[in-house]
N, C-alpha and C positions, 0 to 999 in steps of 0.2 A: 504493500500499500504506500509506504513512504517513497519507494523507488518510482512508483507511478506519479506521485505528486511532484518529485523533483524533475521527472521527465517533462510533465506539463509545464512547469515553471521554466524549464530550458526552452521549450517550444515557444511559449509566449514571449520570452525575452528575445528570442531569435526573430519572431515575426515583427516585433516592434522595431528592433534594430535594422532588419532587412527593409522595412518600409521607409525608415529614415535614409538609409543608404541608396535606395532606389530613387527617392525623391531628390537627393542631392545629384545623383547621376543624371537624371533627367534635366534638372536645372543647368547642370554644367553643359550638357549636350546642346541645350537651347542657346545658352549664352556664349559658349566658346566654339561649339561645332566639333571639338575633339576633346574627348575625356582623357585627362592627363593623370588624375590620381587614381591609382589602382588599389590603394589600401582601404579596405572597408572596416567597419567597427564591430562586426557581428561576433567574432570569437572572443573568448575571455583572454584577459591579459597574460595569464600564465602560459597560455599556448603560444601567444605571439612571441615570446622570448625564447622558444625552443626552435632555434634555426638548425638547418641541416648539418652544418659543420660541427655544431655542438652535440648533436644527437649521435652522429655516425661513429665516432668522431673523425674528423678530417684534419690532417696536418698540412694540407697544401695551402700555403699562405697567399699564393697568387690566384686562388680560386675567387671568381667574381661574386660569389654568394656571401663572401666574408664582409663585404661592404654594404650588404642589403640591410635596410632598417626593419624590414619585415621578414617573416619566416618562409615565405612562399617562393622558394627558388625556382619552382616549376612555372611561375608566371613570367620568368625571363624569356625574352624573345628567343625562339628556337628550341626551348627545352621541353615542350610538350606539343606534339602534333599527332593527333590520332592514336596516342599511346606509343608512338615510336620515337626513339631517341633522334634528336635533331641537333647537330652542332657538337663541338668539342666538349662543352660542359656536360651535356646529358649523357655522353658516351661513357663517362666514368661510372654511371649507374646502370647502363644498358637500356633502361627506360624509366621515366619518372613514375609510370604507373606501378612498377615493380619495386620501387624504392621504399624502404622501411619508413622514412620521413613522411613521404606522401601518404602511405597507408595510415600512419598515425592520426592524420588529420581527416581521415574518413571513417573513424572508428564508430561513430554514431550516425544514424540517418540525418539528423539536423546538421552536424558538421559537414557531412558529405554533400548535403544539398547546398550549403553555403559555398563550399569550395568549387562545386560544379558551376554555380552561378558566377563565382569569381573568375574562374577560367573562361567562361563564356564572355563576360564583360571585358576581360583583359584582351582577349583575341579580337573582339569587336572593336576595341579602342586601337589596337595595332593596325587593323585593317583600315579603320577610318583615318588614322594618321597617314598611312601609306597612300591612300586614295587622295587625301588633301595634298600630300606632298607632290604627287604626280600631276595633279590638277594645276598646281601653282609653280611648277618647276620646268624650266627649259630642258627637254630631253638630251640635247646635244651637249650644252655647256654646263649644266647643273646650276645655272643662275636662275634667279626668279623670272617668271614670264610676264607677258602683258597683263594677263588676268590678275596676277598678284599685284602688279603696279597700281591698278585702280583701287584694289582693296587696301593695300598698305598706305597709299597716298592719303586716302580719306582718314584713316586712324592717325597718321603722323601730323596731318594738318590740325586736327583737333587737339592733339597733344601739344603741338607748336604754339597754338593759340592760348591753351590753358596755362602752359609754363612760361610763355613769352620767350621762346628760344628760336633762333633762326633756322630756316630750312632751305636748302639749296639743291638745285638739280643741274647735273652735268651730263651733256650728250656727247656720245662718240659715234663716228661712222668711219668704217675702215676704208682706206685709200686704195683705189685700183682693185677693188675685190672682184669685180667682173672679170678683169684680165686674168686673175689668179684662177678663177673657175673655167675660163675659156682655154687657157693655155695648159693648165695642169689637172683639170677635172674637179669635180665636186668633193671628192675625198680630200683634195688639197685645201679647197675652201673650208671644209669642215675643220681641218687641222688648224688653220689660221684663226678661225673663230674660237676654237677651244683654247688656243695659246693666248689670245688676246683676253678671253675671260679669265684665264689663270693670272694674268698681269693685273687685271682689275681687282680680283680678289686679294691679291698679295698687297696691293697699294692701299686698299680701303680699310677703314677701321671696322671693328666688330659692330659698332653702332650704326654704320652705313648700310644701305641697301643697294645691291647691284642687280640690274635687270638686262636681259636681252629682250628687247621689245619687238624684234622682227628682223629677218635677214641679217644684215651686218650692222644694225643699229643697236646701241646700248645706252642705258640711262643709269646714272649713279645718283642716289639721293644721299646728300651729305646732311646728316642730323646735327644740329647745333653748330652750323658753319656759316660764317659771315661771307660777304662778297669776295674778300681777299682769298678765301679758301678755294675759290673756283681756279684761280690761276695757279695757286700752290698745288692743287690736286692734279691739274693737267700737266704741270711741269714734272711732277713725280711719275706720272704715266709715260710721258714722252721720254724721260730719262730711262725708264725701264725698257721701253721700246729700243732705245739706242743700244742698250747692253744686249738685249735679245738679238738684235740684228748682227752684232759682233760675234755672236756665237757661231760655231762652224759644224754644229751637229744637227742642223735641221735638214729634213729630207727634201725640201723644195727650194728652188733658188730665189724665190721672190722675197722682198723686204716686207716686214710687217709694219704698217703705218696707219695712223688714224687722225682724223680732224676732230676738233672738239669745241664746244661752246657751252656756256652755262648761264644760269639766272637764279635769282633769289625770290622764293615764293612770297616772302614777307613784303617784298617791294611791289608786288602786283596783287595785293589784297587777297592772296591766297587762291587766286584763280589759276588752277592747274593748267588749263588749256593755254592761257596767255603765257604762262611761264615755259611750257613746252615750246610754244611757238618762238618765243624770244631766244630760248637756248638754241633751237634749231637754226634760226637766223644767224646767230653768232657762229654756230658750227659751219654753216654754209660759207660764210664770209671767210672763216679760217681755211676752209678748203680751197676757196679761190685765191687766197693770199699765198697758200703753199704752192699751188700750181704756178703762180706768177713769180715764185721765188722770193716773196716778201717775207 
């Protein structure tokens, strides 16, 4: 009788917690689009402290599970997929489903139900993240794409207004890109696009956003950057291009060169279309000056 009462109490507590967790999950999905927090509150505190490397025990100090704040090593990407081992981490167990630690957290129907829901939510989150990443990333260069430019610009403009920090756009267009494609083929063109993307990533700060908006056109959003930052940033890119062109290990004979122009959003009342047009005009003028040797 006493065990039945304890079981009922456990079920009621679980249902209350799972309702709270599901509500938070739905709210996060609506607000953020991607669920990032995989840790739920349903299990008791003593279980949360029993991590796999403590239970087995495991002496491998470089194991990724040692840094986990939670116990669920099987929620790490690639460690549970249809009950089969995926990746180097899961291989040491053979399969998460056969692991003693995993079985310990399925010892009762309530805990098993929780873990199964947790696994489902975790993999839904991973798939949602991957879908979002593919939708907002240029597949060739790995930079942000045009769709993400519109989304991020809207957010950064609101942030810039709220915090009163400058926001600047710099546009780049590769020189003689059509010549590269015509003479050496589209694989060569792809190579130059990827190399230039790599240079922009290297020159940019972590707080900046780098986009490939189409063809051989790129936009860099400099966060908290004044007008002078435009010329400074362009100079750093051009210096990197000079060093790249001096290297002798590239597979194609063409030089990598780009024209550039920028504008400050704050100076244009945060009108993104006007800012892009002004940066484009300056970039076109830069291209004409370069052709004329000025």
